[in-house]
ZAFIRO-263225 format. One line per 5 residues: number of its first residue (from 1); for each residue x, y, z of N, C-alpha, C, CB. Coordinates in nm, 3 decimals, padded with zeros to 5 digits. Glycine has a CB too. Example, Ala and Ser with C-alpha at 12.3 -4.5 7.8 and 13.67 -1.06 7.14 Angstrom:
BEGIN
1	01.319/-00.569/00.780/01.230/-00.450/00.780/01.320/-00.330/00.780/01.131/-00.447/00.905 | 01.285/-00.225/00.708/01.367/-00.106/00.714/01.290/00.003/00.787/01.408/-00.060/00.572 $
//
This chain:
BEGIN
1	-00.478/03.545/05.719/-00.614/03.504/05.742/-00.705/03.627/05.757/-00.622/03.415/05.866 | -00.664/03.723/05.840/-00.747/03.842/05.861/-00.762/03.923/05.732/-00.687/03.930/05.971 | -00.654/03.929/05.655/-00.660/04.005/05.529/-00.764/03.945/05.436/-00.521/04.007/05.460 | -00.763/03.814/05.422/-00.859/03.751/05.331/-01.001/03.756/05.387/-00.819/03.606/05.304 | -01.015/03.746/05.520/-01.149/03.757/05.580/-01.209/03.896/05.555/-01.142/03.730/05.731 $
6	-01.124/03.996/05.547/-01.171/04.132/05.521/-01.172/04.164/05.371/-01.082/04.233/05.595 | -01.149/04.062/05.292/-01.152/04.071/05.146/-01.060/04.181/05.091/-01.295/04.096/05.099 | -00.939/04.182/05.144/-00.837/04.275/05.098/-00.731/04.199/05.021/-00.774/04.352/05.217 | -00.688/04.255/04.911/-00.574/04.197/04.840/-00.447/04.243/04.913/-00.572/04.241/04.688 | -00.337/04.181/04.878/-00.210/04.226/04.937/-00.186/04.372/04.901/-00.093/04.138/04.888 $
11	-00.221/04.411/04.781/-00.205/04.550/04.738/-00.293/04.645/04.817/-00.236/04.562/04.591 | -00.417/04.603/04.844/-00.508/04.686/04.924/-00.452/04.709/05.064/-00.648/04.620/04.932 | -00.407/04.601/05.127/-00.353/04.612/05.262/-00.226/04.697/05.261/-00.324/04.472/05.319 | -00.143/04.676/05.162/-00.020/04.754/05.151/-00.051/04.904/05.144/00.061/04.710/05.028 | -00.149/04.939/05.065/-00.188/05.079/05.051/-00.236/05.136/05.185/-00.297/05.094/04.945 $
16	-00.318/05.061/05.256/-00.370/05.106/05.386/-00.257/05.120/05.489/-00.476/05.008/05.438 | -00.155/05.035/05.478/-00.046/05.035/05.574/00.070/05.126/05.535/00.004/04.895/05.592 | 00.069/05.175/05.412/00.178/05.260/05.366/00.307/05.185/05.338/00.204/05.366/05.466 | 00.293/05.060/05.291/00.408/04.977/05.257/00.387/04.920/05.117/00.428/04.862/05.362 | 00.486/04.848/05.069/00.474/04.785/04.937/00.398/04.652/04.947/00.614/04.762/04.874 $
21	00.345/04.608/04.835/00.279/04.478/04.830/00.379/04.367/04.864/00.215/04.454/04.691 | 00.503/04.387/04.824/00.607/04.289/04.852/00.629/04.275/05.003/00.738/04.328/04.783 | 00.618/04.386/05.077/00.632/04.379/05.223/00.522/04.293/05.283/00.628/04.521/05.285 | 00.399/04.312/05.236/00.287/04.232/05.286/00.312/04.085/05.255/00.153/04.279/05.223 | 00.358/04.056/05.136/00.387/03.918/05.099/00.493/03.858/05.190/00.433/03.910/04.952 $
26	00.598/03.933/05.220/00.705/03.884/05.308/00.653/03.861/05.450/00.822/03.983/05.311 | 00.564/03.948/05.499/00.505/03.928/05.631/00.428/03.796/05.633/00.411/04.045/05.669 | 00.351/03.773/05.528/00.264/03.655/05.525/00.341/03.525/05.511/00.166/03.667/05.411 | 00.457/03.531/05.447/00.536/03.410/05.430/00.639/03.392/05.541/00.606/03.412/05.295 | 00.650/03.491/05.629/00.746/03.482/05.738/00.887/03.520/05.699/00.746/03.345/05.793 $
31	00.904/03.577/05.579/01.036/03.618/05.533/01.082/03.748/05.598/01.036/03.634/05.384 | 00.989/03.820/05.657/01.018/03.947/05.721/00.924/03.963/05.840/01.002/04.066/05.620 | 00.966/04.043/05.935/00.882/04.068/06.053/00.831/04.212/06.051/00.961/04.040/06.183 | 00.723/04.234/06.123/00.661/04.365/06.131/00.743/04.459/06.219/00.519/04.355/06.184 | 00.745/04.586/06.184/00.789/04.689/06.278/00.676/04.704/06.379/00.824/04.826/06.205 $
36	00.710/04.747/06.499/00.610/04.760/06.605/00.497/04.854/06.564/00.675/04.810/06.733 | 00.530/04.965/06.498/00.426/05.060/06.458/00.331/04.999/06.356/00.488/05.187/06.401 | 00.381/04.914/06.269/00.295/04.846/06.171/00.207/04.741/06.239/00.381/04.781/06.060 | 00.263/04.675/06.338/00.185/04.576/06.412/00.068/04.642/06.484/00.275/04.501/06.513 | 00.093/04.755/06.546/-00.014/04.829/06.614/-00.118/04.875/06.513/00.045/04.951/06.691 $
41	-00.073/04.925/06.399/-00.166/04.971/06.295/-00.252/04.855/06.244/-00.089/05.035/06.178 | -00.192/04.738/06.227/-00.269/04.620/06.183/-00.374/04.580/06.286/-00.174/04.502/06.157 | -00.337/04.585/06.414/-00.434/04.547/06.516/-00.551/04.644/06.517/-00.367/04.543/06.655 | -00.524/04.771/06.493/-00.632/04.870/06.487/-00.716/04.851/06.361/-00.574/05.012/06.492 | -00.651/04.827/06.249/-00.722/04.808/06.123/-00.819/04.690/06.130/-00.623/04.787/06.009 $
46	-00.773/04.579/06.187/-00.855/04.458/06.193/-00.933/04.447/06.324/-00.768/04.337/06.176 | -00.916/04.545/06.413/-00.987/04.549/06.541/-00.965/04.420/06.621/-01.137/04.570/06.518 | -00.838/04.383/06.634/-00.800/04.268/06.714/-00.685/04.309/06.807/-00.758/04.148/06.624 | -00.664/04.231/06.911/-00.555/04.261/07.005/-00.420/04.225/06.942/-00.575/04.185/07.138 | -00.316/04.283/07.001/-00.181/04.248/06.956/-00.153/04.100/06.982/-00.075/04.335/07.026 $
51	-00.209/04.046/07.091/-00.191/03.904/07.120/-00.250/03.817/07.009/-00.255/03.869/07.254 | -00.363/03.860/06.955/-00.426/03.784/06.847/-00.337/03.780/06.723/-00.563/03.844/06.811 | -00.275/03.893/06.693/-00.186/03.896/06.579/-00.062/03.812/06.603/-00.146/04.039/06.546 $
//
């Protein structure tokens, strides 16, 4: 939801996070979970709390 609200493609977000587009897809479908450092980076990128994520 946050990715689309910020008008980022999966590829755009992947580039900002230093991961593959496939990783972003797996996060979004629940096939994979975030590493803690990526979760913190996402909260900073989208300016939301970890609880919100």
